[in-house]
C-alpha positions, -999 to +999 in steps of 0.1 A: +000+000+000+030+023-002+017+037-035-018+044-020-028+075-001-063+086+010-081+114+027-114+113+046-138+140+034-168+148+057-196+174+055-222+175+082-260+182+082-272+192+117-309+196+127-313+217+158-347+220+175-353+256+185-366+262+221-398+281+212-429+276+233-451+269+202-446+253+168-432+268+136-465+276+119-492+271+145-499+277+182-495+241+194-472+238+224-438+222+220-436+198+248-414+167+252-430+136+266-467+147+263-494+121+256-491+110+219-511+132+195-522+156+223-503+186+210-518+189+175-542+211+156-557+214+121-526+233+109-499+208+119-522+179+110-525+193+074-563+196+075-579+211+043-584+249+046-560+254+075-534+282+070-499+284+086-486+315+103-448+320+109-435+319+144-416+352+147-394+340+176-383+309+157-372+331+128-353+355+151-336+325+169-325+312+134-311+346+124-292+348+157-276+314+150-268+325+115-250+356+128-231+335+153-220+312+125-206+343+106-232+338+079-245+364+054-282+372+063-302+381+032-329+407+037-354+386+017-362+350+022-391+327+014-408+294+023-408+263+000-427+230+000-405+199+000-428+171-012-425+135-001-448+109+013-441+093+047-466+083+075-452+109+099-457+138+075-495+144+074-494+172+048-473+150+024-449+180+022-426+197+046-424+235+048-387+243+044-364+267+025-347+258-008-330+284-030-333+314-007-322+303+029-322+329+057-284+325+062-255+313+040-218+314+034-205+314+070-180+295+091-174+281+126-141+276+144-135+243+161-108+234+186-083+207+176-063+183+199-032+202+190-045+233+208-051+251+175-084+259+158-097+250+124-123+269+103-152+248+089-173+265+062-211+268+066-229+265+033-263+275+047-286+274+078-323+274+071-356+270+089-380+242+084-407+222+103-400+188+119-419+157+110-437+134+134-424+102+149-431+066+139-433+042+168-425+005+162-427-008+198-463-020+199-462-054+183-465-063+146-478-028+136-465+008+137-480+039+152-475+076+145-471+103+171-476+138+155-468+159+186-434+167+171-449+176+137-443+213+130-416+219+156-392+245+144-359+231+132-327+249+121-309+228+095-272+237+093-252+224+064-214+225+065-188+223+038-169+190+034-140+205+054-136+178+081-111+150+077-116+127+107-142+114+131-126+135+159-130+167+139-166+159+132-172+153+169-154+186+178-177+205+155-208+189+170-197+196+205-189+232+196-222+237+179-241+224+209-222+248+231-229+277+207-267+272+204-270+268+242-250+300+248-273+319+225-303+304+243-319+293+210-320+256+218-316+233+248-297+210+225-305+179+246-297+150+223-316+125+245-348+145+237-339+147+200-330+184+201-299+178+180-296+152+152-265+147+130-261+133+095-225+131+082-218+128+045-186+108+041-164+098+012-127+093+004-103+108-020-079+080-028-046+084-048-030+052-062-001+052-087-008+088-094-045+083-103-071+099-081-104+082-072-134+094-052-157+070-034-194+076-036-208+098-008-226+080+020-249+098+043-254+083+078-289+092+091-302+104+124-273+101+148-281+115+183-249+112+203-213+124+199-200+089+203-221+075+176-212+104+153-175+099+157-176+062+154-199+061+124-175+084+105-145+063+114-162+030+105-176+043+072-143+056+061-126+023+068-155+004+051-151+025+019-114+020+019-117-018+024-142-019-005-119+000-028-089-022-019-110-054-024-125-044-058-099-020-071-126+002-087-152+027-075-188+017-079-220+038-079-209+073-087-245+083-093-269+091-064-254+089-030-267+062-006-279+065+030-269+041+058-281+037+093-259+032+124-262+000+144-250+011+179-247-025+192-227-039+163-209-005+157-214-006+120-233+012+093-262-006+075-274+001+040-308+018+039-316+033+004-305+054-024-306+091-016-330+114-034-318+144-053-333+179-049-355+175-079-371+144-064-387+166-037-404+189-063-396+221-044-419+251-051-427+283-032-454+278-005-485+297-016-498+300+019-469+319+034-456+354+025-419+359+021-400+374+051-384+408+045-359+419+072-355+455+079-321+469+090-337+480+123-350+444+129-317+429+120-298+453+143-322+444+172-315+407+167-277+414+165-279+432+198-288+400+216-256+382+206-230+375+233-193+366+233-193+331+219-180+302+239-148+293+220-137+329+219-144+332+256-125+300+263-094+313+244-097+346+263-097+328+297-066+309+287-047+340+274-060+367+299-063+347+331-037+319+324-063+292+331-057+257+316-076+249+284-095+222+303-106+246+331-116+273+305-136+246+286-154+236+318-164+272+326-176+279+291-196+246+287-226+266+301-233+303+296-246+308+331-214+295+346-192+316+323-213+347+330-211+340+367-173+336+365-170+369+346-191+388+372-170+373+400-138+385+383-153+420+379-161+419+417-124+415+424-120+377+426-086+362+417-093+342+385-076+309+393-092+308+428-127+317+415-122+290+388-113+264+413-143+272+435-167+270+406-153+239+389-145+219+419-173+228+443-200+249+426-205+226+396-204+195+418-234+210+437-253+220+406-248+185+392-262+170+424-292+194+424-296+192+386-297+230+383-276+260+370-251+280+391-277+308+393-302+285+410-278+282+440-288+318+451-253+329+458-238+361+443-207+364+422-195+390+447-197+366+476-177+340+456-151+367+447-148+375+485-144+338+493-116+335+467-099+366+481-100+349+516-081+320+502-057+342+483-050+362+514-045+330+535-074+340+558-087+305+551-073+273+535-084+260+501-101+230+517-120+253+541-132+273+512-151+243+498-169+238+532-177+275+533-190+275+497-214+246+506-225+265+537-232+296+516-255+276+493-274+262+523-277+295+543-272+323+519-248+340+544-216+358+536-182+339+536-165+359+563-193+353+588-194+316+580-156+313+583-159+327+619-189+306+628-173+274+614-140+282+632-121+280+598-102+313+600-065+305+598-041+316+626-015+339+611-002+355+643+035+348+642+041+352+679+012+328+688+023+302+662+060+305+672+052+293+708+033+263+694+062+255+670+086+256+699+064+232+718+063+208+689+101+210+684+107+203+720+084+172+720+099+157+687+137+159+691+141+129+667+122+145+639+142+178+644+174+158+642+163+142+609+156+177+594+189+192+605+209+162+593+197+168+558+194+131+550+168+110+533+143+115+561+144+153+560+113+158+539+092+133+557+103+147+591+096+183+581+061+172+570+056+154+603+065+186+623+041+207+601+014+181+607+019+183+645+015+221+645-017+218+624-030+192+648-024+214+679-041+243+661-070+221+649-060+229+613-063+266+618-026+275+615-015+293+583+008+268+566+029+295+550+036+312+583+043+279+600+067+269+572+086+302+576+089+297+614+101+262+610+127+273+584+139+300+608+141+276+637+157+245+621+168+256+587 
């Protein structure tokens, strides 16, 4: 195989359910887990004579996402009917966008394992309505739940700029973080809020001749793990097929395959339709949408600093690790809380440790956000300052943080009540150190001799001082006193 080289080429289609209260073209509630077919009306059921009306919030959410993806936002867009028959599509067409999407020609930056970023092109991001759900768990017949029919979906189509399963996963993770930051989607994949469809093929060069394998689309993936593994598996399957046959078959329509999670392999489904198979035409029941500059500016004003940019800023400005910065920016409320605590005077690394090691542990246990703990960024900044100034120890700070959540009281008061304030009075500590040295002559000798036992003996003496002060001695002051006494 020395004369053979290949490159994986992947583009991704992502469907993101927008977190509006009602559906895209009717007033039915969007509600996960409701009784089947209880959130439907004549419009989303496709009854004759019913007329759709656009959900303004869904359109604005889609424009916000387009702006965050660095897309061009046309001032004129329209709705099209995408015709196909399927049991979960009661109208026999889907309202979508074809030739005039509401955003196009953008890009998203994704982090790479090397620490660098890579720019992935965005071809378009357009709005459409979701289909219903076929249920196959009731015996030898199928059922249809139309509650999901008409739910607003943002379909994002990337350029084929990704070259590994890891890159595809990185894009999916970054996109989830982005739409959550914007507040346009909960992006909960267990509830079907995000679904991925990678388009995969290979560029193979052998003996100077270039071959392209047919594109395969893997349908409806709803986890990062399945997404990454399906891309890696499919790339290897296409390479194996090429090596076995020596030729490339089926350069016509691309095919679709499903992912078998148990067997960890893709399974052939059908040949993929082309655009003309859907018989697109403008929807006669919906007027085009014309953005005004004032409306667009108002939507732009809702944008925030995006998560990857914020993460890089935390690393550069506050010298946090890339991991810590990633944890803080995984959720907008946590990142905003961190920013407010820094503005209130908190030392960045100390605030970061309090939030990532204690705060997020509590939010996970309570299944809530950092804002639901009812503590202020200023109080966390003050707690961080107490650690920084050696008023309390880092371990004590965790106990005080938990007490703040339970009581809502200020950290300085709790430190006194819980008897966690460190003793830093050098005269008081010096007398305790003298007592410890007098009681432990053998350990003192081990330190002064400078042998193998020195480090262990010094730690033992420090421990004895901490024990006598019930853990309240300032270790830094004690260490300085020990150094002065015994070198």
